[in-house]
C-alpha positions in Angstrom: -0.2 0.1 0.3 1.5 3.5 -1.0 1.8 5.8 1.7 -0.5 8.1 0.3 -3.1 5.6 0.3 -2.1 4.7 3.8 -2.4 8.1 4.6 -5.5 8.8 3.2 -6.9 5.9 4.9 -6.2 6.7 8.5 -7.9 9.7 8.6 -9.9 10.2 11.9 -13.4 11.9 11.2 -15.5 10.5 13.8 -16.6 13.9 14.7 -18.1 14.5 11.4 -21.5 13.1 9.8 -21.3 12.5 5.8 -24.4 12.2 4.0 -24.3 9.4 1.1 -26.9 10.1 -1.5 -26.7 6.7 -3.7 -29.4 4.4 -4.9 -27.4 1.5 -6.2 -26.5 -1.2 -3.8 -23.1 -1.7 -5.0 -22.0 2.0 -4.9 -23.1 2.1 -1.3 -20.7 -1.3 -0.3 -18.2 1.0 -2.0 -18.6 3.9 0.0 -19.3 2.0 3.0 -16.3 0.1 2.7 -14.1 3.3 1.7 -15.5 5.2 4.6 -15.7 2.6 7.5 -11.8 3.4 8.6 -12.1 7.0 8.9 -15.0 6.6 11.7 -17.2 9.1 10.2 -21.0 9.0 10.7 -22.6 8.0 7.6 -26.3 8.3 6.4 -27.6 7.2 3.6 -30.3 8.5 1.1 -31.9 6.7 -1.8 -32.7 9.6 -3.7 -32.7 13.7 -3.6 -35.9 13.7 -1.8 -34.8 12.0 1.2 -31.4 13.7 1.3 -33.5 16.7 1.6 -35.1 15.2 4.8 -32.1 14.0 6.0 -30.3 16.8 5.6 -33.0 19.1 7.6 -33.2 16.5 10.5 -29.3 16.1 11.0 -25.9 18.4 11.2 -24.4 17.1 8.1 -20.8 18.2 7.4 -20.5 17.0 3.9 -22.7 15.7 1.4 -21.8 13.1 -1.2 -24.3 13.2 -3.9 -25.2 10.9 -6.9 -26.8 13.1 -9.6 -29.0 10.1 -11.3 -31.7 9.6 -8.8 -35.4 8.3 -8.2 -37.8 10.9 -7.4 -35.8 14.0 -7.2 -32.1 14.2 -9.2 -29.2 15.5 -7.4 -29.0 18.8 -9.0 -32.5 19.8 -7.4 -31.1 18.3 -4.3 -28.4 20.3 -4.2 -29.7 23.3 -4.8 -32.2 22.7 -2.4 -29.4 21.6 0.4 -27.4 24.9 -0.5 -30.7 27.0 0.2 -30.6 25.4 3.6 -26.9 25.7 4.4 -25.0 27.7 1.7 -21.7 26.5 3.5 -21.9 22.9 3.2 -19.6 20.9 1.0 -21.3 18.7 -1.7 -19.6 16.8 -4.0 -21.1 15.1 -6.8 -20.7 12.0 -8.2 -21.5 10.5 -11.5 -21.1 8.0 -13.9 -22.0 10.7 -17.0 -18.7 12.5 -17.7 -19.7 14.3 -20.8 -18.2 17.6 -21.3 -20.4 19.9 -19.7 -21.5 17.6 -16.7 -18.6 19.6 -14.6 -20.2 22.8 -15.3 -23.7 21.3 -14.7 -22.7 20.4 -11.0 -21.1 23.1 -10.3 -23.7 25.5 -11.3 -26.2 23.4 -9.2 -23.9 24.2 -6.4 -21.7 21.5 -6.0 -18.2 21.8 -5.0 -16.7 19.5 -6.4 -17.0 16.2 -8.5 -16.2 12.6 -8.9 -16.3 10.8 -11.8 -17.3 6.6 -11.3 -15.7 4.2 -10.8 -14.4 6.7 -7.9 -11.2 5.5 -7.0 -10.6 5.6 -3.3 -7.7 7.3 -3.1 -9.6 10.4 -5.3 -12.2 10.1 -2.9 -10.2 10.3 0.6 -8.1 13.2 -1.1 -11.5 15.2 -2.4 -13.3 14.5 1.2 -10.0 15.5 3.2 -9.9 18.6 1.4 -13.5 19.8 2.9 -13.4 17.7 6.1 -9.9 18.9 7.4 -10.0 22.5 6.4 
Protein backbone atom coordinates (compact mmCIF):
# COMPACT_ATOMS: atom_id res chain seq x y z
CA UNK A 1 0.00 0.00 0.00
CA UNK A 2 1.44 3.37 -0.94
CA UNK A 3 2.14 5.89 1.81
CA UNK A 4 -0.42 8.22 0.29
CA UNK A 5 -3.15 5.62 0.45
CA UNK A 6 -2.35 4.51 3.99
CA UNK A 7 -2.30 8.16 5.09
CA UNK A 8 -5.61 8.69 3.35
CA UNK A 9 -7.11 5.69 5.07
CA UNK A 10 -5.92 6.87 8.46
CA UNK A 11 -8.14 9.93 8.42
CA UNK A 12 -10.06 10.26 11.66
CA UNK A 13 -13.42 11.84 11.03
CA UNK A 14 -15.30 10.38 13.99
CA UNK A 15 -16.76 13.84 14.68
CA UNK A 16 -18.02 14.18 11.08
CA UNK A 17 -21.38 13.24 9.56
CA UNK A 18 -21.36 12.40 5.87
CA UNK A 19 -24.62 12.08 3.97
CA UNK A 20 -24.23 9.68 1.04
CA UNK A 21 -27.01 10.01 -1.51
CA UNK A 22 -26.89 6.85 -3.61
CA UNK A 23 -29.55 4.50 -4.98
CA UNK A 24 -27.28 1.68 -6.25
CA UNK A 25 -26.42 -0.98 -3.68
CA UNK A 26 -22.99 -1.86 -5.12
CA UNK A 27 -21.97 1.80 -4.82
CA UNK A 28 -23.26 1.88 -1.25
CA UNK A 29 -21.05 -1.10 -0.43
CA UNK A 30 -18.02 0.73 -1.90
CA UNK A 31 -18.66 3.90 0.13
CA UNK A 32 -19.32 1.91 3.27
CA UNK A 33 -16.03 0.04 2.90
CA UNK A 34 -14.10 3.15 1.81
CA UNK A 35 -15.30 5.30 4.69
CA UNK A 36 -15.50 2.78 7.53
CA UNK A 37 -11.87 3.29 8.61
CA UNK A 38 -12.34 7.06 8.83
CA UNK A 39 -14.89 6.50 11.67
CA UNK A 40 -17.16 9.14 10.10
CA UNK A 41 -20.85 8.67 10.74
CA UNK A 42 -22.49 7.78 7.44
CA UNK A 43 -26.12 8.57 6.72
CA UNK A 44 -27.76 7.14 3.61
CA UNK A 45 -30.44 8.56 1.35
CA UNK A 46 -31.68 6.78 -1.76
CA UNK A 47 -33.17 9.77 -3.57
CA UNK A 48 -33.01 13.54 -3.63
CA UNK A 49 -36.11 14.14 -1.53
CA UNK A 50 -34.90 11.79 1.19
CA UNK A 51 -31.53 13.57 1.11
CA UNK A 52 -33.19 16.94 1.77
CA UNK A 53 -35.27 15.49 4.62
CA UNK A 54 -32.22 13.86 6.22
CA UNK A 55 -30.21 17.05 5.78
CA UNK A 56 -32.88 19.02 7.64
CA UNK A 57 -33.03 16.46 10.47
CA UNK A 58 -29.29 15.96 11.05
CA UNK A 59 -26.07 17.95 11.36
CA UNK A 60 -24.27 17.10 8.12
CA UNK A 61 -20.63 18.04 7.47
CA UNK A 62 -20.47 16.90 3.85
CA UNK A 63 -22.77 15.44 1.19
CA UNK A 64 -21.73 12.91 -1.46
CA UNK A 65 -24.46 13.39 -4.05
CA UNK A 66 -25.27 10.98 -6.84
CA UNK A 67 -26.86 12.92 -9.69
CA UNK A 68 -28.99 10.24 -11.34
CA UNK A 69 -31.59 9.49 -8.67
CA UNK A 70 -35.23 8.45 -8.49
CA UNK A 71 -37.93 10.84 -7.16
CA UNK A 72 -35.71 13.95 -7.32
CA UNK A 73 -32.37 14.19 -9.12
CA UNK A 74 -29.12 15.24 -7.49
CA UNK A 75 -29.01 18.65 -9.16
CA UNK A 76 -32.36 19.67 -7.68
CA UNK A 77 -31.50 18.19 -4.28
CA UNK A 78 -28.17 20.06 -4.30
CA UNK A 79 -29.90 23.38 -4.98
CA UNK A 80 -32.39 22.74 -2.17
CA UNK A 81 -29.69 21.73 0.34
CA UNK A 82 -27.63 24.82 -0.55
CA UNK A 83 -30.71 26.98 0.21
CA UNK A 84 -30.77 25.44 3.71
CA UNK A 85 -27.00 25.71 4.24
CA UNK A 86 -24.92 27.33 1.51
CA UNK A 87 -21.70 26.43 3.33
CA UNK A 88 -22.03 22.63 3.37
CA UNK A 89 -19.68 21.00 0.86
CA UNK A 90 -21.51 18.87 -1.70
CA UNK A 91 -19.48 16.54 -3.88
CA UNK A 92 -21.21 15.24 -6.98
CA UNK A 93 -20.61 11.66 -8.04
CA UNK A 94 -21.69 10.52 -11.44
CA UNK A 95 -21.00 7.98 -14.14
CA UNK A 96 -21.90 10.61 -16.73
CA UNK A 97 -18.62 12.26 -17.58
CA UNK A 98 -19.71 13.95 -20.79
CA UNK A 99 -18.37 17.41 -21.37
CA UNK A 100 -20.48 19.99 -19.65
CA UNK A 101 -21.38 17.65 -16.78
CA UNK A 102 -18.82 19.17 -14.43
CA UNK A 103 -20.05 22.69 -15.21
CA UNK A 104 -23.63 21.57 -14.70
CA UNK A 105 -22.67 20.16 -11.26
CA UNK A 106 -20.88 23.31 -10.21
CA UNK A 107 -23.73 25.46 -11.50
CA UNK A 108 -26.17 23.49 -9.32
CA UNK A 109 -23.99 24.32 -6.30
CA UNK A 110 -21.72 21.30 -6.01
CA UNK A 111 -18.28 22.13 -4.64
CA UNK A 112 -16.53 19.23 -6.36
CA UNK A 113 -17.05 16.33 -8.69
CA UNK A 114 -16.07 12.65 -8.71
CA UNK A 115 -16.40 10.50 -11.83
CA UNK A 116 -17.50 6.88 -11.36
CA UNK A 117 -15.98 4.44 -10.98
CA UNK A 118 -14.49 6.34 -8.07
CA UNK A 119 -10.98 5.45 -6.99
CA UNK A 120 -10.46 5.18 -3.24
CA UNK A 121 -7.44 7.51 -3.16
CA UNK A 122 -9.30 10.24 -5.08
CA UNK A 123 -12.37 9.86 -2.86
CA UNK A 124 -10.38 10.25 0.37
CA UNK A 125 -8.25 13.09 -1.03
CA UNK A 126 -11.35 14.98 -2.14
CA UNK A 127 -13.14 14.50 1.19
CA UNK A 128 -9.97 15.55 3.06
CA UNK A 129 -9.96 18.87 1.23
CA UNK A 130 -13.30 19.72 2.83
CA UNK A 131 -13.36 17.77 6.10
CA UNK A 132 -9.85 18.72 7.20
CA UNK A 133 -10.16 22.40 6.32
